[in-house]
N, C-alpha and C positions, 0 to 999 in steps of 0.2 A: 370751556372746551371739553367735550365729552370723549372720554377715553375708557378703554377697558380697565386701566389702572384706577381711574376714578370710580368706575362701577364696583370694583372690588372693595374700595374704601367705603363707599356708600353701603354696600351689602353687609360688610362686617359690622358697621355701626348699627344698621337696622336689625341685624340678627342679635346683636348684644343688647339691644334696647330693653328687653325683647318685645316683639309683637306677640299677641296670643289671641286665640279664638275664645269661644265661650268655655270658661273653666268654672268648676264648682265654687271656688273661692274668690273669683275675680270676674268683673264685667269685661267683655271683649274690648280690645283696643285696635282692631284691624280696620276701623272705619275709613281711614285715609287710603288704605290699600283697596278696599272694596269699592269705594266711590269712583275709582277709575273705570269701573265696569257698570254702566248705567242700568243694566237689567238685573243686577245682583243685589242681594241684601246680606247683612252679616249672618243671618241664620242660614241662608243658602251656601255661603262661603265657608261656614264653620267646618273645620276638619277637612277642608278641600281648597286651601288657598296657597299652596306652594308655588304654583305657576304665577299667580297674581302677585306674590311677593317678588318674584324675579322681575316681572313687568314694572312694578312699583320702583324697584331699585334702578332699573334702566332709565325710567323717566326722571327720577331724582338725580341721576348722574348726567342728565342732559341729552340722552338719545331721543330722537324724534321718531316715534313709532306709534301708529294708531293702535288702539286696544284690539281691533279686529281687522288686520290687514287682509286684502283680497286673497293673499296666498294661503290664508287659514281656511281650509276646506272642512275640517272636522269640528272646530270650535274657535273661540277667540283665544287671546293670549292668557286668559284665566285658566286654560287647560294645558297640560303637558303636550297633548297631541297637536294643539294649535302652534306651539313653539316648534315642534318638528315640521309641521306643514310649512310654516313661515321660513325656516332655515333651508329646507329642501327646495322650495319653489321660488325663492328670491336669490338670484345668482350673485348678488353682492355679499351674501352671508356664507360663511364657510360651515360645512356640516361634515364631521368626521366620526365614523363609527368608533365605538369604544374599543373594538378589536384591532383598530389600525395602530399598530405599534410604532409607526413612523411619525405619528402626530404627537407633539409634546404640548400638553395643556399649559395655559398661562393664567395668571391672575386676571379675572374679568371674563374668562370664558364661561359659558353656561354648560352645565352638565345635566344630561337627561338620563334617568335611571329606569331600569326594568325591575319589577318584582322586589321592591324594597318594602312596601307596606302591604300590598295585596299581590296575589299571583297574577299580575297583568303587566303587559308592556306599557312603557312610559307612564309609570304610576307616580313618579316623583321627579323633582328638578331642583337644582341649586346653582350657586355661582362660585366658581373656583376662586379661592383666596391665595392658595399656594400649592405648587406642584412639588411633590416629594418622590422619592424613588419608587415606592410601592403603594403610595396613597396620595390623596389630595385633601387639603383643608378646604372646606366649603362653608358658605353661608346658606342656610336653608330656612324657608318658612314652613310652618305646619309640620314640624317634626314633633309628634305628640301634641299637636295644636299650639306649638310655641316656636318662635324663630330661634335658631341656635347656630353657633359655629361648631362644626363637627369635623372629625377625620374619617374619611371613607377610603376603603381599600380600592385599588384599581383592579377590579375583577369583573366577572360576568354580569354584574348588576349595572355596569356603565353601558348604557345603550349608545350614547353619542355625545360629542362635544359640539357646541355651537359657538362660533366666533363671529361676533358683530364687529365690523370695521370701526376703528376710531373715527369720531366725527360723523357717525352714521345719521343720515336724515332720510327717512323713508320717502319723503315727498320730492327728493331730488333724484332724477333718473340717472342711470349709469353714465350717460354721455355728458350730463351736467355736473357730475360729482367728481371734481378733480381731487378732493381730499380723501375719497373713499376707495 
């Protein structure tokens, strides 16, 4: 059964493994993440795989989502912009701005960031493991080209939260999805 709770468990384990891109002292071990995107290579993904990590965790947790849903207008789910497109354009998925103080993030929610690594919108993404008063514990891929569990402040860098319903199956329409 695919749940956000399961997603958080999978993401924590994957982040602690850890996964890593091309490092001076080690050969990359992100092949199982990269292979979910048929047009991508490890070299292309290197230092650019945070959104692919989130997708990998979703698939491992049992969510049924294609790597490039029709709602993704800017890119596939290998890109942060693709995740935002997907959440905004699929009415089954919740999208909450980071500035929405009425939304309370939960384990298994996806967090989309602005200006974490470069001075650009939606430049990073992770999976919430725990919500705290002024911060969140998150599992992230590609933080310094390594997956990690981190504590992030709830501040202006949080662009939005994405909440995928438990038991989400992209291929079941709203009218057919009694569980979602």
